TORDRENTOR-318175 format. One line per 5 residues: number of its first residue (from 1); for each residue x, y, z of C-alpha. Coordinates in Angstrom, 2 decimals, m for minus. Layout:
! residues N
NUM> X,Y,Z | ...
***
This chain:
! residues 197
1> 38.19,44.37,1.25 | 39.30,47.84,0.53 | 42.10,49.64,m1.42 | 43.00,52.35,1.17 | 42.24,54.94,m1.66
6> 39.99,57.45,0.07 | 36.93,58.38,m2.37 | 35.84,61.31,m0.15 | 35.66,62.79,3.07 | 32.27,62.78,5.12
11> 30.64,64.81,8.00 | 29.35,63.46,11.13 | 25.92,64.74,11.24 | 24.91,63.13,14.26 | 26.48,61.08,16.87
16> 24.51,59.08,19.76 | 24.84,56.15,22.29 | 22.80,52.99,21.13 | 22.67,49.94,23.20 | 26.14,50.11,24.18
21> 27.24,51.00,21.11 | 27.45,54.35,19.21 | 25.01,55.40,15.82 | 26.69,57.77,13.47 | 24.91,59.62,10.82
26> 27.41,60.46,7.86 | 26.98,62.93,5.14 | 28.62,61.49,2.10 | 27.43,63.23,m1.49 | 29.60,60.96,m3.17
31> 29.83,57.84,m1.32 | 26.24,57.90,m0.06 | 24.72,57.61,m3.36 | 23.33,54.30,m4.28 | 24.22,52.80,m0.92
36> 21.64,50.20,0.47 | 21.07,48.91,3.88 | 23.81,45.94,4.24 | 26.50,47.60,2.28 | 29.81,48.04,3.78
41> 31.34,51.46,3.99 | 35.16,52.11,5.23 | 34.83,54.73,7.75 | 38.38,56.01,8.87 | 39.58,52.32,7.99
46> 36.95,50.71,9.99 | 34.59,48.62,7.88 | 31.06,49.40,8.80 | 27.33,48.17,7.76 | 25.00,50.65,6.52
51> 21.71,50.37,8.38 | 19.95,53.14,7.12 | 20.49,55.71,4.06 | 18.81,59.14,3.55 | 19.73,60.69,0.15
56> 23.35,61.67,0.43 | 23.64,60.29,4.10 | 23.87,56.97,5.74 | 23.57,55.57,9.24 | 25.83,52.91,10.97
61> 26.19,51.46,14.55 | 29.65,50.82,15.95 | 29.23,47.91,18.33 | 31.69,47.84,21.86 | 34.29,45.98,20.22
66> 34.70,48.59,17.43 | 34.80,51.40,19.85 | 37.46,49.64,21.96 | 39.84,49.05,18.86 | 39.20,52.37,16.90
71> 38.83,56.01,17.34 | 35.06,56.11,16.15 | 33.99,56.53,20.10 | 35.59,60.13,19.75 | 33.96,61.08,16.64
76> 31.52,64.22,17.30 | 29.01,66.19,15.35 | 30.95,68.08,12.24 | 33.90,65.85,12.40 | 35.20,64.78,9.01
81> 35.98,61.27,8.22 | 37.65,59.09,5.49 | 35.22,57.18,3.38 | 35.90,54.52,0.80 | 33.19,51.67,m0.51
86> 34.73,48.35,m1.22 | 36.64,47.48,m4.02 | 35.07,45.23,m7.09 | 36.55,42.38,m8.59 | 37.08,44.28,m11.74
91> 38.48,47.47,m10.24 | 42.38,48.29,m10.26 | 44.00,47.93,m6.79 | 45.66,51.20,m6.48 | 46.69,51.19,m2.88
96> 46.88,47.76,m0.90 | 44.59,45.24,0.17 | 42.76,46.74,3.31 | 40.31,44.48,5.25 | 38.74,47.28,7.40
101> 39.90,45.30,10.38 | 41.31,47.96,12.47 | 44.24,46.81,14.52 | 44.64,49.23,17.01 | 44.86,53.11,17.61
106> 47.93,55.20,17.07 | 48.66,58.67,18.15 | 50.40,61.30,15.59 | 53.50,62.65,17.39 | 54.69,65.14,14.78
111> 53.41,66.66,11.32 | 56.58,68.06,9.39 | 55.99,70.05,6.41 | 58.07,68.68,3.59 | 57.17,70.49,0.69
116> 55.31,69.90,m1.66 | 53.94,67.11,0.95 | 54.46,66.45,4.76 | 55.79,63.44,6.98 | 54.00,62.24,9.85
121> 55.46,60.70,12.92 | 53.10,58.16,14.37 | 53.46,56.35,17.66 | 51.89,52.74,17.36 | 51.03,50.25,20.11
126> 53.95,47.84,20.72 | 52.15,44.87,19.75 | 51.35,46.34,16.26 | 55.32,47.58,15.87 | 56.11,44.19,14.75
131> 54.44,44.23,11.62 | 55.42,47.41,10.45 | 58.48,47.27,8.10 | 60.45,49.83,6.03 | 58.59,50.20,2.70
136> 55.86,48.02,3.95 | 52.12,49.26,3.68 | 50.10,50.43,6.32 | 46.60,51.84,6.64 | 45.93,54.96,8.69
141> 42.60,55.81,9.07 | 41.73,53.96,6.02 | 44.60,55.65,3.82 | 47.11,53.30,2.19 | 50.81,54.54,3.04
146> 54.35,53.25,2.58 | 56.30,53.18,5.86 | 59.03,55.62,5.42 | 60.73,54.98,8.71 | 60.55,52.90,11.94
151> 61.77,53.48,15.52 | 61.13,52.05,19.03 | 57.83,54.10,19.31 | 56.44,53.79,16.15 | 56.79,54.62,12.23
156> 56.93,57.69,9.57 | 55.11,58.29,6.58 | 55.28,60.50,3.76 | 52.40,62.49,2.58 | 51.98,63.60,m0.98
161> 49.89,66.86,m1.39 | 46.86,65.15,m3.02 | 46.36,62.70,0.11 | 46.89,65.79,2.48 | 44.07,67.77,0.66
166> 41.93,64.90,m0.04 | 41.74,63.16,3.15 | 41.45,64.00,7.08 | 45.19,64.12,7.04 | 44.79,67.60,6.54
171> 43.51,68.06,10.04 | 46.16,66.03,11.81 | 48.13,67.82,14.74 | 50.39,66.25,17.45 | 48.15,64.00,19.58
176> 45.55,63.28,16.97 | 44.51,59.46,17.31 | 44.44,57.55,14.28 | 43.12,53.97,13.44 | 45.96,51.62,12.29
181> 45.59,48.58,10.09 | 48.89,46.60,9.76 | 49.64,44.86,6.36 | 47.69,41.67,5.98 | 50.40,39.56,4.53
186> 52.84,40.36,7.54 | 50.07,38.95,9.83 | 49.57,35.65,7.69 | 53.33,35.26,7.32 | 54.02,35.38,10.99
191> 51.32,32.85,11.67 | 53.04,30.66,8.85 | 56.42,31.29,10.57 | 55.32,30.14,14.10 | 53.25,26.95,12.74
196> 56.77,25.91,10.98 | 59.04,26.48,13.95
***
């Protein structure tokens, strides 16, 4: 379980195919310290298992299911990724509950400067839009954000200056693909309502 508060941006050092999946080596001077094999790390919002560590770097293997549902298959050497270690029970929950189970990939429609921050418009798969509500929570590449607008194609989020500087949001352009995880509570609420109908 994660909070959607990115600890650092890591850099892909190596990306190579492995048995239908993809092995990624990620340089992470902060998050990489103290990691051991078997630990979980959120990489662009996708919960991944550490399979090897070397100093300030770690390795993970994304399986075919992960590559189908996320943007991890498009990562290349030199790309930056958002990283977060799992929340501990004694930690503050500053963002929202993020499982690291990506629901699908959206596409940035527009990045609009809105000083002192910015506003992102993101097109989302139709199947996910039912879970997106004004003022609700959504994770975009693992970043906990508040929905500032919803339309028939997607949604908008307001970006504060810190988020823009401290995450890969600073690299977004129209057409950028982003991992989306809808609010956990919305999924469970839908299930409960269906069962009572």
